[in-house]
Biopython code that builds the backbone (N, CA, C, O; Angstrom):
import numpy as np
from Bio.PDB.StructureBuilder import StructureBuilder

atoms = [
    (1, "MET", "N", (-70.014, 88.374, -109.559)),
    (1, "MET", "CA", (-70.799, 87.003, -109.883)),
    (1, "MET", "C", (-69.727, 86.415, -110.420)),
    (1, "MET", "O", (-68.761, 87.046, -110.849)),
    (2, "THR", "N", (-69.867, 84.782, -110.434)),
    (2, "THR", "CA", (-68.896, 83.895, -110.665)),
    (2, "THR", "C", (-69.690, 83.134, -112.159)),
    (2, "THR", "O", (-70.746, 82.527, -112.339)),
    (3, "VAL", "N", (-68.475, 83.575, -113.090)),
    (3, "VAL", "CA", (-69.024, 82.630, -114.498)),
    (3, "VAL", "C", (-68.214, 81.818, -114.649)),
    (3, "VAL", "O", (-66.997, 82.001, -114.678)),
    (4, "ARG", "N", (-68.970, 80.508, -114.800)),
    (4, "ARG", "CA", (-67.991, 79.618, -114.789)),
    (4, "ARG", "C", (-68.096, 78.839, -116.753)),
    (4, "ARG", "O", (-69.094, 78.781, -117.471)),
    (5, "HIS", "N", (-66.622, 78.363, -117.067)),
    (5, "HIS", "CA", (-67.069, 78.667, -118.376)),
    (5, "HIS", "C", (-66.966, 76.824, -118.476)),
    (5, "HIS", "O", (-66.498, 76.059, -117.633)),
    (6, "PHE", "N", (-67.565, 76.510, -119.776)),
    (6, "PHE", "CA", (-67.582, 74.795, -119.888)),
    (6, "PHE", "C", (-66.944, 74.842, -121.100)),
    (6, "PHE", "O", (-66.846, 75.828, -121.830)),
    (7, "PRO", "N", (-66.307, 73.208, -121.376)),
    (7, "PRO", "CA", (-66.341, 72.972, -122.947)),
    (7, "PRO", "C", (-67.049, 73.208, -123.559)),
    (7, "PRO", "O", (-68.240, 73.240, -123.250)),
    (8, "LEU", "N", (-66.430, 73.548, -125.036)),
    (8, "LEU", "CA", (-67.788, 73.843, -126.286)),
    (8, "LEU", "C", (-67.173, 72.942, -127.235)),
    (8, "LEU", "O", (-65.954, 72.772, -127.242)),
    (9, "HIS", "N", (-68.015, 72.313, -128.097)),
    (9, "HIS", "CA", (-67.552, 71.512, -129.311)),
    (9, "HIS", "C", (-68.727, 71.927, -130.734)),
    (9, "HIS", "O", (-69.945, 71.772, -130.811)),
    (10, "LEU", "N", (-67.914, 72.391, -131.545)),
    (10, "LEU", "CA", (-68.625, 73.181, -132.440)),
    (10, "LEU", "C", (-68.060, 72.285, -133.574)),
    (10, "LEU", "O", (-66.921, 71.831, -133.466)),
    (11, "PHE", "N", (-68.916, 71.990, -134.781)),
    (11, "PHE", "CA", (-67.926, 71.432, -135.713)),
    (11, "PHE", "C", (-68.269, 72.424, -137.262)),
    (11, "PHE", "O", (-69.021, 73.393, -137.369)),
    (12, "ARG", "N", (-67.523, 71.844, -138.194)),
    (12, "ARG", "CA", (-67.607, 72.488, -139.170)),
    (12, "ARG", "C", (-68.271, 71.268, -140.600)),
    (12, "ARG", "O", (-68.282, 70.054, -140.393)),
    (13, "GLU", "N", (-68.761, 71.865, -141.943)),
    (13, "GLU", "CA", (-69.219, 70.969, -142.312)),
    (13, "GLU", "C", (-68.723, 69.818, -142.590)),
    (13, "GLU", "O", (-69.357, 68.769, -142.706)),
    (14, "SER", "N", (-67.335, 70.006, -142.730)),
    (14, "SER", "CA", (-66.400, 68.946, -143.154)),
    (14, "SER", "C", (-66.647, 67.680, -142.180)),
    (14, "SER", "O", (-66.570, 66.495, -142.506)),
    (15, "GLY", "N", (-67.008, 68.286, -140.716)),
    (15, "GLY", "CA", (-67.007, 66.831, -139.688)),
    (15, "GLY", "C", (-66.118, 67.348, -138.717)),
    (15, "GLY", "O", (-66.364, 67.001, -137.562)),
    (16, "GLU", "N", (-64.922, 68.262, -138.938)),
    (16, "GLU", "CA", (-63.944, 68.175, -138.287)),
    (16, "GLU", "C", (-64.603, 69.227, -137.021)),
    (16, "GLU", "O", (-65.418, 70.124, -137.236)),
    (17, "ILE", "N", (-64.024, 68.861, -135.669)),
    (17, "ILE", "CA", (-64.522, 69.721, -134.202)),
    (17, "ILE", "C", (-63.686, 70.883, -133.988)),
    (17, "ILE", "O", (-62.456, 70.858, -134.042)),
    (18, "ILE", "N", (-64.328, 71.804, -133.767)),
    (18, "ILE", "CA", (-63.355, 73.019, -133.171)),
    (18, "ILE", "C", (-63.730, 73.336, -131.868)),
    (18, "ILE", "O", (-64.827, 73.882, -131.746)),
    (19, "GLU", "N", (-62.861, 73.048, -130.544)),
    (19, "GLU", "CA", (-63.247, 73.304, -129.169)),
    (19, "GLU", "C", (-62.741, 74.532, -129.124)),
    (19, "GLU", "O", (-61.782, 75.054, -129.692)),
    (20, "GLY", "N", (-63.942, 75.114, -127.963)),
    (20, "GLY", "CA", (-63.529, 76.265, -127.435)),
    (20, "GLY", "C", (-64.344, 76.483, -125.674)),
    (20, "GLY", "O", (-64.197, 75.539, -124.898)),
    (21, "ASP", "N", (-64.837, 77.248, -125.374)),
    (21, "ASP", "CA", (-65.790, 77.182, -123.944)),
    (21, "ASP", "C", (-66.781, 77.944, -124.310)),
    (21, "ASP", "O", (-66.810, 78.677, -125.298)),
    (22, "TRP", "N", (-67.813, 77.739, -123.317)),
    (22, "TRP", "CA", (-69.185, 78.376, -123.277)),
    (22, "TRP", "C", (-69.342, 78.413, -121.853)),
    (22, "TRP", "O", (-68.960, 77.561, -121.052)),
    (23, "SER", "N", (-70.083, 79.736, -121.566)),
    (23, "SER", "CA", (-70.458, 80.036, -120.646)),
    (23, "SER", "C", (-72.175, 80.585, -120.337)),
    (23, "SER", "O", (-72.695, 80.899, -121.407)),
    (24, "LEU", "N", (-72.836, 80.706, -119.500)),
    (24, "LEU", "CA", (-74.357, 81.384, -119.503)),
    (24, "LEU", "C", (-74.435, 82.378, -118.649)),
    (24, "LEU", "O", (-74.396, 81.923, -117.506)),
    (25, "THR", "N", (-74.529, 83.550, -118.666)),
    (25, "THR", "CA", (-74.674, 84.470, -117.972)),
    (25, "THR", "C", (-76.470, 85.230, -118.329)),
    (25, "THR", "O", (-76.850, 85.588, -119.443)),
    (26, "ASP", "N", (-77.279, 85.300, -117.054)),
    (26, "ASP", "CA", (-78.635, 85.219, -117.335)),
    (26, "ASP", "C", (-79.121, 84.598, -118.836)),
    (26, "ASP", "O", (-78.951, 83.406, -119.090)),
    (27, "GLU", "N", (-79.619, 85.346, -119.610)),
    (27, "GLU", "CA", (-80.132, 84.894, -120.590)),
    (27, "GLU", "C", (-79.023, 85.054, -121.771)),
    (27, "GLU", "O", (-79.332, 84.736, -122.920)),
    (28, "VAL", "N", (-77.881, 85.493, -121.504)),
    (28, "VAL", "CA", (-76.628, 85.779, -122.821)),
    (28, "VAL", "C", (-75.356, 84.416, -122.806)),
    (28, "VAL", "O", (-74.476, 84.175, -121.980)),
    (29, "LEU", "N", (-75.698, 83.777, -123.979)),
    (29, "LEU", "CA", (-74.838, 82.437, -124.008)),
    (29, "LEU", "C", (-73.785, 83.306, -124.706)),
    (29, "LEU", "O", (-73.969, 84.160, -125.574)),
    (30, "THR", "N", (-72.401, 82.817, -124.017)),
    (30, "THR", "CA", (-71.224, 83.655, -124.264)),
    (30, "THR", "C", (-70.357, 82.011, -125.140)),
    (30, "THR", "O", (-70.359, 80.879, -124.655)),
    (31, "CYS", "N", (-69.859, 82.343, -126.189)),
    (31, "CYS", "CA", (-68.949, 81.178, -126.818)),
    (31, "CYS", "C", (-67.575, 81.514, -127.301)),
    (31, "CYS", "O", (-67.548, 82.120, -128.372)),
    (32, "ARG", "N", (-66.556, 81.276, -126.798)),
    (32, "ARG", "CA", (-65.019, 81.635, -127.321)),
    (32, "ARG", "C", (-64.485, 80.282, -128.118)),
    (32, "ARG", "O", (-64.435, 79.162, -127.610)),
    (33, "VAL", "N", (-64.151, 80.575, -129.290)),
    (33, "VAL", "CA", (-63.619, 79.683, -130.250)),
    (33, "VAL", "C", (-62.314, 80.332, -130.709)),
    (33, "VAL", "O", (-62.531, 81.498, -131.041)),
    (34, "ALA", "N", (-60.971, 79.961, -130.848)),
    (34, "ALA", "CA", (-60.053, 80.401, -130.795)),
    (34, "ALA", "C", (-60.063, 82.153, -131.312)),
    (34, "ALA", "O", (-60.022, 82.849, -132.327)),
    (35, "ASN", "N", (-60.155, 82.257, -129.701)),
    (35, "ASN", "CA", (-59.515, 83.860, -128.958)),
    (35, "ASN", "C", (-60.653, 84.742, -129.545)),
    (35, "ASN", "O", (-60.528, 85.960, -129.417)),
    (36, "ILE", "N", (-61.864, 84.198, -130.241)),
    (36, "ILE", "CA", (-62.807, 85.188, -130.490)),
    (36, "ILE", "C", (-64.016, 84.953, -129.832)),
    (36, "ILE", "O", (-64.494, 83.819, -129.833)),
    (37, "GLU", "N", (-64.570, 85.886, -129.267)),
    (37, "GLU", "CA", (-66.068, 85.678, -128.550)),
    (37, "GLU", "C", (-67.294, 85.940, -129.355)),
    (37, "GLU", "O", (-67.198, 86.884, -130.140)),
    (38, "MET", "N", (-68.366, 85.333, -129.326)),
    (38, "MET", "CA", (-69.757, 85.018, -129.774)),
    (38, "MET", "C", (-70.824, 85.146, -128.796)),
    (38, "MET", "O", (-70.998, 84.359, -127.866)),
    (39, "LYS", "N", (-71.734, 86.464, -129.119)),
    (39, "LYS", "CA", (-72.424, 86.131, -127.970)),
    (39, "LYS", "C", (-73.883, 86.322, -128.305)),
    (39, "LYS", "O", (-74.188, 87.278, -129.019)),
    (40, "PHE", "N", (-74.979, 85.353, -127.774)),
    (40, "PHE", "CA", (-76.474, 85.489, -128.076)),
    (40, "PHE", "C", (-76.667, 85.385, -127.074)),
    (40, "PHE", "O", (-76.142, 84.932, -126.057)),
    (41, "GLU", "N", (-78.059, 86.156, -127.586)),
    (41, "GLU", "CA", (-78.948, 86.408, -126.349)),
    (41, "GLU", "C", (-80.183, 86.102, -126.352)),
    (41, "GLU", "O", (-80.981, 86.695, -127.077)),
    (42, "GLY", "N", (-80.479, 85.272, -125.661)),
    (42, "GLY", "CA", (-81.838, 84.277, -125.563)),
    (42, "GLY", "C", (-83.261, 84.966, -125.337)),
    (42, "GLY", "O", (-84.190, 84.201, -125.079)),
    (43, "ASP", "N", (-83.510, 86.263, -125.405)),
    (43, "ASP", "CA", (-84.782, 86.639, -125.535)),
    (43, "ASP", "C", (-86.209, 85.766, -125.068)),
    (43, "ASP", "O", (-87.194, 85.884, -125.797)),
    (44, "GLY", "N", (-86.306, 84.769, -123.666)),
    (44, "GLY", "CA", (-87.065, 84.361, -123.496)),
    (44, "GLY", "C", (-86.483, 82.487, -124.024)),
    (44, "GLY", "O", (-86.407, 81.570, -123.207)),
    (45, "ASP", "N", (-86.159, 82.348, -125.500)),
    (45, "ASP", "CA", (-85.767, 81.260, -126.150)),
    (45, "ASP", "C", (-84.711, 80.973, -126.179)),
    (45, "ASP", "O", (-84.622, 80.500, -127.312)),
    (46, "LEU", "N", (-83.594, 80.887, -125.662)),
    (46, "LEU", "CA", (-82.152, 80.519, -126.399)),
    (46, "LEU", "C", (-82.227, 79.359, -126.964)),
    (46, "LEU", "O", (-81.318, 79.286, -127.792)),
    (47, "GLU", "N", (-82.932, 78.285, -126.937)),
    (47, "GLU", "CA", (-82.172, 77.236, -127.820)),
    (47, "GLU", "C", (-83.145, 77.625, -129.148)),
    (47, "GLU", "O", (-82.576, 77.408, -130.217)),
    (48, "MET", "N", (-84.153, 78.021, -129.229)),
    (48, "MET", "CA", (-84.117, 78.851, -130.947)),
    (48, "MET", "C", (-83.355, 79.229, -131.201)),
    (48, "MET", "O", (-82.650, 78.774, -132.102)),
    (49, "LYS", "N", (-83.050, 80.454, -130.414)),
    (49, "LYS", "CA", (-82.186, 81.968, -131.203)),
    (49, "LYS", "C", (-80.897, 80.834, -131.479)),
    (49, "LYS", "O", (-80.728, 80.343, -132.595)),
    (50, "PHE", "N", (-80.103, 80.528, -130.408)),
    (50, "PHE", "CA", (-79.188, 80.046, -130.137)),
    (50, "PHE", "C", (-78.930, 79.041, -131.799)),
    (50, "PHE", "O", (-78.160, 79.403, -132.688)),
    (51, "SER", "N", (-79.709, 77.896, -131.838)),
    (51, "SER", "CA", (-79.802, 77.029, -133.012)),
    (51, "SER", "C", (-79.916, 77.995, -134.604)),
    (51, "SER", "O", (-79.302, 77.700, -135.629)),
    (52, "ARG", "N", (-80.611, 78.861, -134.483)),
    (52, "ARG", "CA", (-80.819, 79.337, -135.567)),
    (52, "ARG", "C", (-79.423, 80.643, -136.035)),
    (52, "ARG", "O", (-79.012, 80.896, -137.168)),
    (53, "ARG", "N", (-78.997, 81.230, -134.767)),
    (53, "ARG", "CA", (-78.213, 82.383, -135.375)),
    (53, "ARG", "C", (-76.713, 81.871, -135.290)),
    (53, "ARG", "O", (-75.796, 82.540, -135.767)),
    (54, "LEU", "N", (-76.453, 80.339, -134.496)),
    (54, "LEU", "CA", (-75.014, 80.344, -134.739)),
    (54, "LEU", "C", (-74.347, 80.174, -135.948)),
    (54, "LEU", "O", (-73.282, 80.779, -136.073)),
    (55, "PRO", "N", (-74.844, 79.309, -137.091)),
    (55, "PRO", "CA", (-74.393, 79.296, -138.074)),
    (55, "PRO", "C", (-74.179, 80.782, -138.721)),
    (55, "PRO", "O", (-73.050, 80.982, -139.170)),
    (56, "LEU", "N", (-75.033, 81.746, -138.815)),
    (56, "LEU", "CA", (-74.839, 82.607, -138.907)),
    (56, "LEU", "C", (-74.063, 83.516, -139.005)),
    (56, "LEU", "O", (-73.666, 84.194, -139.952)),
    (57, "VAL", "N", (-73.700, 83.474, -137.087)),
    (57, "VAL", "CA", (-72.827, 84.773, -136.633)),
    (57, "VAL", "C", (-71.442, 84.292, -136.511)),
    (57, "VAL", "O", (-70.534, 85.056, -136.188)),
    (58, "SER", "N", (-71.214, 82.748, -136.821)),
    (58, "SER", "CA", (-69.901, 81.865, -137.390)),
    (58, "SER", "C", (-69.375, 82.225, -138.674)),
    (58, "SER", "O", (-68.180, 82.384, -138.922)),
    (59, "ASP", "N", (-70.025, 82.307, -139.220)),
    (59, "ASP", "CA", (-69.874, 82.513, -140.794)),
    (59, "ASP", "C", (-69.784, 84.131, -140.783)),
    (59, "ASP", "O", (-69.184, 84.559, -141.769)),
    (60, "ASP", "N", (-70.148, 84.912, -140.077)),
    (60, "ASP", "CA", (-69.812, 86.286, -140.237)),
    (60, "ASP", "C", (-68.223, 86.626, -139.605)),
    (60, "ASP", "O", (-67.295, 87.238, -140.134)),
    (61, "ILE", "N", (-68.293, 86.150, -138.630)),
    (61, "ILE", "CA", (-67.163, 86.504, -137.884)),
    (61, "ILE", "C", (-65.756, 85.514, -137.958)),
    (61, "ILE", "O", (-64.677, 86.101, -138.027)),
    (62, "LEU", "N", (-65.769, 84.340, -137.948)),
    (62, "LEU", "CA", (-65.117, 83.187, -138.955)),
    (62, "LEU", "C", (-64.601, 82.654, -139.992)),
    (62, "LEU", "O", (-63.556, 82.077, -140.291)),
    (63, "GLY", "N", (-65.855, 83.068, -140.633)),
    (63, "GLY", "CA", (-65.628, 82.686, -142.646)),
    (63, "GLY", "C", (-66.069, 81.510, -142.615)),
    (63, "GLY", "O", (-65.743, 80.855, -143.605)),
    (64, "GLU", "N", (-66.778, 80.899, -141.753)),
    (64, "GLU", "CA", (-67.293, 79.871, -141.651)),
    (64, "GLU", "C", (-68.353, 79.379, -141.136)),
    (64, "GLU", "O", (-68.456, 79.591, -139.928)),
    (65, "GLU", "N", (-69.644, 78.473, -141.884)),
    (65, "GLU", "CA", (-70.882, 78.492, -140.784)),
    (65, "GLU", "C", (-70.463, 77.037, -139.603)),
    (65, "GLU", "O", (-69.885, 76.005, -139.943)),
    (66, "LEU", "N", (-70.801, 77.271, -138.656)),
    (66, "LEU", "CA", (-70.261, 76.273, -137.615)),
    (66, "LEU", "C", (-71.695, 75.644, -137.029)),
    (66, "LEU", "O", (-72.751, 76.276, -136.995)),
    (67, "ASN", "N", (-71.514, 74.296, -136.584)),
    (67, "ASN", "CA", (-72.781, 74.001, -135.709)),
    (67, "ASN", "C", (-72.227, 73.349, -134.582)),
    (67, "ASN", "O", (-71.125, 72.801, -134.548)),
    (68, "LEU", "N", (-73.360, 73.471, -133.315)),
    (68, "LEU", "CA", (-72.836, 72.558, -132.320)),
    (68, "LEU", "C", (-73.125, 71.123, -132.029)),
    (68, "LEU", "O", (-74.133, 70.546, -132.434)),
    (69, "LYS", "N", (-72.102, 70.530, -131.240)),
    (69, "LYS", "CA", (-71.982, 68.841, -130.776)),
    (69, "LYS", "C", (-72.545, 69.198, -129.512)),
    (69, "LYS", "O", (-71.909, 69.453, -128.489)),
    (70, "GLY", "N", (-73.431, 69.199, -129.616)),
    (70, "GLY", "CA", (-73.949, 69.365, -127.898)),
    (70, "GLY", "C", (-75.803, 68.759, -127.758)),
    (70, "GLY", "O", (-76.593, 68.524, -128.672)),
    (71, "CYS", "N", (-75.983, 68.668, -126.386)),
    (71, "CYS", "CA", (-77.290, 68.455, -126.052)),
    (71, "CYS", "C", (-78.223, 68.887, -127.197)),
    (71, "CYS", "O", (-78.685, 68.013, -127.930)),
    (72, "MET", "N", (-78.441, 69.817, -127.340)),
    (72, "MET", "CA", (-79.068, 70.987, -128.246)),
    (72, "MET", "C", (-79.227, 69.900, -129.443)),
    (72, "MET", "O", (-80.366, 69.516, -129.707)),
    (73, "THR", "N", (-77.960, 69.317, -130.283)),
    (73, "THR", "CA", (-78.536, 68.843, -131.620)),
    (73, "THR", "C", (-78.229, 67.776, -131.686)),
    (73, "THR", "O", (-77.595, 67.334, -132.645)),
    (74, "CYS", "N", (-78.751, 66.789, -130.264)),
    (74, "CYS", "CA", (-78.394, 65.401, -130.121)),
    (74, "CYS", "C", (-80.003, 64.967, -130.278)),
    (74, "CYS", "O", (-80.956, 65.656, -129.914)),
    (75, "LYS", "N", (-80.064, 63.589, -130.942)),
    (75, "LYS", "CA", (-81.130, 63.092, -130.702)),
    (75, "LYS", "C", (-82.170, 62.654, -129.747)),
    (75, "LYS", "O", (-83.329, 62.344, -130.024)),
    (76, "TYR", "N", (-81.418, 62.675, -128.210)),
    (76, "TYR", "CA", (-81.863, 62.321, -127.696)),
    (76, "TYR", "C", (-82.268, 63.654, -126.583)),
    (76, "TYR", "O", (-82.746, 63.458, -125.466)),
    (77, "PHE", "N", (-82.090, 64.446, -126.918)),
    (77, "PHE", "CA", (-82.494, 65.829, -126.414)),
    (77, "PHE", "C", (-83.594, 66.003, -126.664)),
    (77, "PHE", "O", (-84.032, 65.796, -127.796)),
    (78, "LYS", "N", (-84.489, 66.519, -125.458)),
    (78, "LYS", "CA", (-85.978, 66.771, -125.716)),
    (78, "LYS", "C", (-86.181, 68.172, -124.677)),
    (78, "LYS", "O", (-85.623, 68.500, -123.630)),
    (79, "MET", "N", (-87.216, 68.784, -125.478)),
    (79, "MET", "CA", (-87.648, 70.499, -124.849)),
    (79, "MET", "C", (-89.165, 70.435, -125.016)),
    (79, "MET", "O", (-89.767, 70.377, -126.089)),
    (80, "SER", "N", (-89.765, 70.457, -123.610)),
    (80, "SER", "CA", (-91.222, 70.249, -123.959)),
    (80, "SER", "C", (-91.601, 71.851, -123.961)),
    (80, "SER", "O", (-90.629, 72.568, -123.719)),
    (81, "GLY", "N", (-92.706, 72.462, -124.166)),
    (81, "GLY", "CA", (-92.817, 73.536, -124.236)),
    (81, "GLY", "C", (-93.055, 74.214, -122.781)),
    (81, "GLY", "O", (-92.674, 75.308, -122.365)),
    (82, "LEU", "N", (-93.759, 73.273, -122.196)),
    (82, "LEU", "CA", (-93.559, 74.033, -120.669)),
    (82, "LEU", "C", (-91.943, 74.360, -120.047)),
    (82, "LEU", "O", (-91.559, 75.397, -119.507)),
    (83, "ALA", "N", (-91.322, 73.358, -120.268)),
    (83, "ALA", "CA", (-89.856, 73.449, -120.088)),
    (83, "ALA", "C", (-89.252, 74.643, -121.125)),
    (83, "ALA", "O", (-88.312, 75.293, -120.668)),
    (84, "ARG", "N", (-89.507, 74.825, -121.865)),
    (84, "ARG", "CA", (-89.199, 76.229, -122.848)),
    (84, "ARG", "C", (-89.370, 77.873, -122.064)),
    (84, "ARG", "O", (-88.734, 78.924, -121.977)),
    (85, "ASP", "N", (-90.794, 77.218, -121.550)),
    (85, "ASP", "CA", (-91.416, 78.375, -121.127)),
    (85, "ASP", "C", (-90.994, 78.870, -119.308)),
    (85, "ASP", "O", (-91.262, 79.982, -118.851)),
    (86, "MET", "N", (-90.599, 78.229, -118.855)),
    (86, "MET", "CA", (-90.130, 77.799, -117.911)),
    (86, "MET", "C", (-88.750, 77.963, -117.301)),
    (86, "MET", "O", (-88.304, 78.331, -116.215)),
    (87, "GLY", "N", (-88.208, 77.485, -118.588)),
    (87, "GLY", "CA", (-86.336, 77.428, -118.302)),
    (87, "GLY", "C", (-85.814, 78.392, -119.253)),
    (87, "GLY", "O", (-84.601, 78.407, -119.464)),
    (88, "ARG", "N", (-86.861, 79.483, -120.063)),
    (88, "ARG", "CA", (-86.278, 80.301, -120.985)),
    (88, "ARG", "C", (-85.637, 79.733, -121.943)),
    (88, "ARG", "O", (-84.577, 80.179, -122.382)),
    (89, "GLY", "N", (-86.282, 78.553, -122.426)),
    (89, "GLY", "CA", (-85.313, 77.838, -123.766)),
    (89, "GLY", "C", (-83.554, 77.757, -123.082)),
    (89, "GLY", "O", (-82.644, 78.423, -123.577)),
    (90, "GLN", "N", (-83.397, 76.981, -122.099)),
    (90, "GLN", "CA", (-82.151, 77.373, -121.927)),
    (90, "GLN", "C", (-81.454, 76.084, -121.745)),
    (90, "GLN", "O", (-80.246, 75.927, -121.927)),
    (91, "ARG", "N", (-82.603, 74.825, -121.234)),
    (91, "ARG", "CA", (-82.155, 73.620, -120.575)),
    (91, "ARG", "C", (-83.348, 72.522, -121.063)),
    (91, "ARG", "O", (-84.566, 72.701, -121.078)),
    (92, "GLY", "N", (-82.657, 71.449, -121.416)),
    (92, "GLY", "CA", (-83.743, 70.079, -121.534)),
    (92, "GLY", "C", (-83.786, 69.186, -120.556)),
    (92, "GLY", "O", (-83.642, 69.208, -119.334)),
    (93, "ARG", "N", (-84.084, 68.156, -121.617)),
    (93, "ARG", "CA", (-84.004, 66.725, -121.103)),
    (93, "ARG", "C", (-83.539, 65.780, -121.888)),
    (93, "ARG", "O", (-84.002, 65.466, -122.984)),
    (94, "CYS", "N", (-82.288, 65.147, -121.148)),
    (94, "CYS", "CA", (-81.370, 63.920, -121.545)),
    (94, "CYS", "C", (-82.723, 62.670, -121.683)),
    (94, "CYS", "O", (-83.444, 62.444, -120.711)),
    (95, "LEU", "N", (-82.870, 62.096, -122.740)),
    (95, "LEU", "CA", (-83.737, 61.092, -122.670)),
    (95, "LEU", "C", (-83.151, 59.749, -122.293)),
    (95, "LEU", "O", (-83.818, 58.852, -121.777)),
    (96, "VAL", "N", (-81.691, 59.652, -122.620)),
    (96, "VAL", "CA", (-80.619, 58.567, -122.225)),
    (96, "VAL", "C", (-80.335, 58.307, -120.997)),
    (96, "VAL", "O", (-80.269, 57.212, -120.438)),
    (97, "ASN", "N", (-80.099, 59.787, -120.420)),
    (97, "ASN", "CA", (-79.352, 59.806, -118.628)),
    (97, "ASN", "C", (-80.625, 60.508, -117.963)),
    (97, "ASN", "O", (-80.481, 60.905, -116.806)),
    (98, "SER", "N", (-81.731, 60.677, -118.527)),
    (98, "SER", "CA", (-82.799, 61.160, -117.633)),
    (98, "SER", "C", (-82.820, 62.386, -116.685)),
    (98, "SER", "O", (-83.513, 62.666, -115.706)),
    (99, "THR", "N", (-81.856, 62.986, -117.301)),
    (99, "THR", "CA", (-81.419, 64.064, -116.366)),
    (99, "THR", "C", (-81.585, 65.587, -117.139)),
    (99, "THR", "O", (-81.713, 65.532, -118.362)),
    (100, "VAL", "N", (-81.589, 66.681, -116.624)),
    (100, "VAL", "CA", (-81.793, 67.973, -116.812)),
    (100, "VAL", "C", (-80.730, 68.276, -117.437)),
    (100, "VAL", "O", (-79.784, 68.017, -116.693)),
    (101, "VAL", "N", (-80.222, 68.873, -118.845)),
    (101, "VAL", "CA", (-78.982, 68.889, -119.464)),
    (101, "VAL", "C", (-78.918, 70.930, -119.820)),
    (101, "VAL", "O", (-79.924, 71.575, -119.523)),
    (102, "GLU", "N", (-78.124, 71.407, -120.215)),
    (102, "GLU", "CA", (-77.855, 72.259, -120.601)),
    (102, "GLU", "C", (-77.657, 72.326, -122.449)),
    (102, "GLU", "O", (-77.354, 71.345, -123.127)),
    (103, "LEU", "N", (-77.883, 73.556, -122.930)),
    (103, "LEU", "CA", (-77.751, 73.231, -124.298)),
    (103, "LEU", "C", (-76.705, 72.738, -124.717)),
    (103, "LEU", "O", (-76.746, 71.702, -125.381)),
    (104, "CYS", "N", (-75.891, 73.172, -124.518)),
    (104, "CYS", "CA", (-73.755, 73.120, -125.020)),
    (104, "CYS", "C", (-73.272, 72.007, -124.404)),
    (104, "CYS", "O", (-72.160, 71.594, -124.734)),
    (105, "ASP", "N", (-74.236, 71.156, -123.134)),
    (105, "ASP", "CA", (-73.459, 70.133, -122.889)),
    (105, "ASP", "C", (-73.336, 69.167, -123.946)),
    (105, "ASP", "O", (-73.859, 69.181, -125.060)),
    (106, "LEU", "N", (-72.515, 68.276, -123.393)),
    (106, "LEU", "CA", (-71.952, 66.832, -124.355)),
    (106, "LEU", "C", (-71.183, 66.090, -123.317)),
    (106, "LEU", "O", (-70.354, 66.232, -122.417)),
    (107, "CYS", "N", (-72.323, 64.750, -124.285)),
    (107, "CYS", "CA", (-71.701, 63.251, -123.019)),
    (107, "CYS", "C", (-71.536, 62.126, -124.051)),
    (107, "CYS", "O", (-71.804, 62.383, -125.224)),
    (108, "ASP", "N", (-71.139, 60.970, -123.728)),
    (108, "ASP", "CA", (-70.781, 60.493, -124.446)),
    (108, "ASP", "C", (-71.630, 59.776, -125.437)),
    (108, "ASP", "O", (-71.362, 59.616, -126.628)),
    (109, "GLU", "N", (-72.863, 59.294, -124.694)),
    (109, "GLU", "CA", (-74.283, 58.995, -125.839)),
    (109, "GLU", "C", (-74.309, 60.124, -126.890)),
    (109, "GLU", "O", (-75.237, 59.868, -127.658)),
    (110, "TYR", "N", (-73.951, 60.781, -127.098)),
    (110, "TYR", "CA", (-74.296, 62.026, -128.318)),
    (110, "TYR", "C", (-74.533, 61.294, -129.390)),
    (110, "TYR", "O", (-73.886, 60.338, -129.816)),
    (111, "ALA", "N", (-75.571, 61.827, -129.841)),
    (111, "ALA", "CA", (-76.273, 61.036, -131.429)),
    (111, "ALA", "C", (-76.468, 62.372, -132.299)),
    (111, "ALA", "O", (-77.297, 63.175, -131.871)),
    (112, "GLN", "N", (-75.841, 62.654, -133.376)),
    (112, "GLN", "CA", (-76.253, 63.466, -134.115)),
    (112, "GLN", "C", (-78.141, 63.611, -134.795)),
    (112, "GLN", "O", (-78.630, 62.864, -135.643)),
    (113, "SER", "N", (-78.876, 64.822, -134.073)),
    (113, "SER", "CA", (-80.191, 64.820, -134.401)),
    (113, "SER", "C", (-80.363, 64.874, -136.059)),
    (113, "SER", "O", (-79.468, 65.430, -136.696)),
    (114, "GLU", "N", (-81.436, 64.337, -136.725)),
    (114, "GLU", "CA", (-81.971, 64.341, -138.233)),
    (114, "GLU", "C", (-82.542, 65.371, -138.127)),
    (114, "GLU", "O", (-83.182, 65.382, -139.179)),
    (115, "ARG", "N", (-82.899, 66.674, -137.383)),
    (115, "ARG", "CA", (-83.721, 67.938, -137.753)),
    (115, "ARG", "C", (-82.836, 68.797, -138.448)),
    (115, "ARG", "O", (-83.231, 69.886, -138.864)),
]
sb = StructureBuilder()
sb.init_structure("model")
sb.init_model(0)
sb.init_chain("A")
sb.init_seg("    ")
for serial, (resi, resn, name, xyz) in enumerate(atoms, 1):
    if name == "N":
        sb.init_residue(resn, " ", resi, " ")
    sb.init_atom(name, np.array(xyz, "f"), 0.0, 1.0, " ", f" {name:<3s}", serial, name[0])
structure = sb.get_structure()
């Protein structure tokens, strides 16, 4: 099995961006930042599990809470209930580009969600 790695952008509370990479294998999202690996199991709803656990896991491992700067936290990202069920919470739709996107993707149209 070939696992591809993609750019990852996380931000600190100060707004500073930390870069790393991410990969998705089945329902396991792996994030690598500063030579440290964090794994998140989707268990059928990766978006919900990842969004809730990333700040906690990063605080435990790195000593600071980090959040994703990517599609999942963008105000243009939408995931319907059907999409969540069918895609195991791994993908949604970009309302600007009208395309299917991965949770950790990032494009030039990114705008922080207010959720």
